[in-house]
C-alpha positions in Angstrom: 32.7 -50.4 -38.3 33.4 -46.9 -39.4 35.7 -44.0 -38.2 33.0 -42.3 -36.1 32.3 -45.6 -34.2 36.0 -46.2 -33.8 36.4 -42.7 -32.3 33.6 -43.6 -29.8 35.3 -46.8 -28.9 38.6 -44.9 -28.4 36.7 -42.5 -26.0 35.5 -45.5 -24.0 39.1 -46.9 -23.9 40.4 -43.6 -22.6 38.2 -44.0 -19.5 40.3 -46.6 -17.6 43.4 -44.7 -18.7 42.0 -41.6 -17.1 41.3 -43.4 -13.9 44.8 -45.0 -13.8 46.5 -41.6 -14.5 44.3 -39.9 -11.9 45.6 -42.2 -9.2 49.3 -42.4 -10.2 51.5 -40.6 -7.6 53.6 -38.6 -10.1 53.6 -34.9 -10.8 52.9 -35.5 -14.5 49.9 -37.8 -14.0 47.2 -35.1 -13.5 48.3 -33.0 -16.5 48.4 -36.2 -18.6 45.0 -37.2 -17.3 43.7 -33.8 -18.4 45.2 -34.4 -21.9 43.4 -37.7 -22.2 40.2 -36.1 -21.0 40.6 -33.3 -23.6 41.3 -35.9 -26.4 38.2 -37.9 -25.3 36.1 -34.7 -25.3 37.3 -33.8 -28.8 36.4 -37.3 -30.0 32.9 -36.6 -28.6 32.5 -33.7 -31.0 34.4 -35.3 -33.9 32.6 -38.6 -34.1 29.2 -36.9 -34.4 30.6 -34.4 -36.9 32.1 -37.1 -39.1 29.1 -39.4 -38.9 26.9 -36.6 -40.2 29.4 -35.2 -42.7 30.2 -38.6 -44.2 26.6 -40.0 -43.7 28.0 -42.8 -41.5 25.4 -42.7 -38.8 24.7 -46.2 -37.5 22.3 -47.6 -34.9 25.3 -48.9 -33.0 26.9 -45.4 -33.0 23.6 -43.8 -32.0 23.5 -46.2 -29.0 27.1 -46.1 -28.1 27.9 -42.4 -28.4 25.7 -41.2 -25.6 26.7 -44.1 -23.4 30.4 -43.2 -23.9 29.7 -39.6 -23.1 27.8 -40.3 -19.9 30.4 -42.9 -18.7 33.2 -40.5 -19.3 31.5 -37.6 -17.6 30.2 -39.6 -14.6 33.5 -41.3 -13.9 35.5 -38.1 -14.2 33.0 -36.3 -11.9 33.2 -39.2 -9.4 37.0 -38.9 -9.4 36.8 -35.1 -8.9 34.3 -35.5 -6.0 36.8 -37.6 -4.2 39.7 -35.3 -5.1 38.1 -32.1 -4.0 36.1 -33.6 -1.1 33.8 -30.5 -0.7 30.1 -29.8 -1.1 30.7 -27.0 -3.6 32.1 -29.5 -6.2 29.9 -32.5 -5.1 26.6 -30.6 -5.5 26.9 -29.6 -9.2 28.6 -32.9 -10.0 25.6 -34.9 -8.5 23.1 -32.6 -10.3 24.9 -33.4 -13.6 25.1 -37.1 -13.0 21.5 -37.3 -11.8 20.2 -35.4 -14.8 22.0 -37.7 -17.1 20.3 -40.7 -15.5 16.8 -39.0 -15.7 17.2 -37.9 -19.3 18.6 -41.3 -20.4 15.6 -43.0 -18.9 13.3 -40.5 -20.5 14.8 -40.9 -23.9 14.6 -44.7 -23.6 11.0 -44.5 -22.6 10.1 -42.0 -25.4 11.9 -44.2 -27.9 9.7 -47.1 -26.9 6.7 -44.9 -27.6 8.1 -43.9 -31.0 8.5 -40.3 -29.8 12.3 -40.0 -29.3 12.4 -36.9 -31.5 10.4 -35.1 -28.8 13.5 -35.3 -26.5 16.2 -34.6 -29.1 19.4 -32.8 -28.0 18.9 -29.0 -27.9 21.4 -26.1 -28.2 21.2 -25.8 -24.4 22.3 -29.4 -24.0 25.2 -28.8 -26.4 26.2 -25.7 -24.4 25.9 -27.6 -21.1 28.1 -30.4 -22.5 30.7 -28.0 -23.7 30.8 -26.2 -20.3 31.0 -29.4 -18.3 33.8 -30.7 -20.4 35.7 -27.5 -20.0 35.1 -27.5 -16.2 36.1 -31.1 -15.8 39.3 -30.5 -17.9 40.2 -27.6 -15.7 39.4 -29.5 -12.5 41.6 -32.5 -13.5 44.5 -30.2 -14.6 44.6 -28.0 -11.5 44.6 -29.1 -7.8 42.1 -28.0 -5.2 42.8 -24.4 -4.0 44.4 -23.4 -7.3 42.9 -20.2 -8.8 42.0 -22.0 -12.0 40.4 -24.8 -10.0 38.0 -22.2 -8.6 37.2 -21.2 -12.2 36.6 -24.9 -13.0 34.1 -25.1 -10.0 32.4 -21.9 -11.2 32.1 -23.3 -14.7 30.8 -26.6 -13.3 28.0 -24.6 -11.4 27.0 -22.9 -14.6 27.0 -26.3 -16.4 24.8 -27.7 -13.6 22.4 -24.8 -13.9 22.1 -25.4 -17.7 21.7 -29.1 -16.9 18.6 -28.3 -14.8 17.3 -25.9 -17.4 17.7 -28.5 -20.2 16.1 -31.2 -18.1 13.1 -29.0 -17.5 12.9 -28.4 -21.3 13.0 -32.2 -22.0 10.4 -32.9 -19.3 8.1 -30.2 -20.7 8.5 -31.7 -24.2 7.7 -35.2 -22.9 5.0 -34.2 -20.5 2.0 -34.7 -22.9 3.2 -38.2 -23.5 4.0 -38.9 -19.9 0.7 -37.5 -18.6 -1.3 -39.7 -21.0 0.6 -42.8 -19.7 -0.2 -42.2 -16.0 
């Protein structure tokens, strides 16, 4: 066990705390939920940075980090779908969740073929992740109808567009391997 892996486990531990805070009926619960989401988002960057910087990448960390990220994002988006209860938040949220499922399956399949590097994370994926984390943070912190919540929804739409773009890139990169397997 190393510090990057501990940070990933902390991110996973923050998920139930986020859910509990989200449903608490206090005025301070949503801002605190936003703080926990922000801290979890920072650990997402920090664990990868430290693992590379300190040469502490492990197979466990390589497996657990993307699982923690996808759990955190999917659960936060599900909570926000309920909170906002409108198509203009539900649509980009479902696009993001759906893409994560497709790309996770694609990466798993490509790894089984020994071609995981063909679907490595791109700069578009990193930008998409940053924008979706910012959007989710804003949407947790500000209630529906608030001006900043509208900024959060707009940012989520941009993240969803980048999500589709990056998914198309991953599918193009994997297509030669996919088409040979049909």
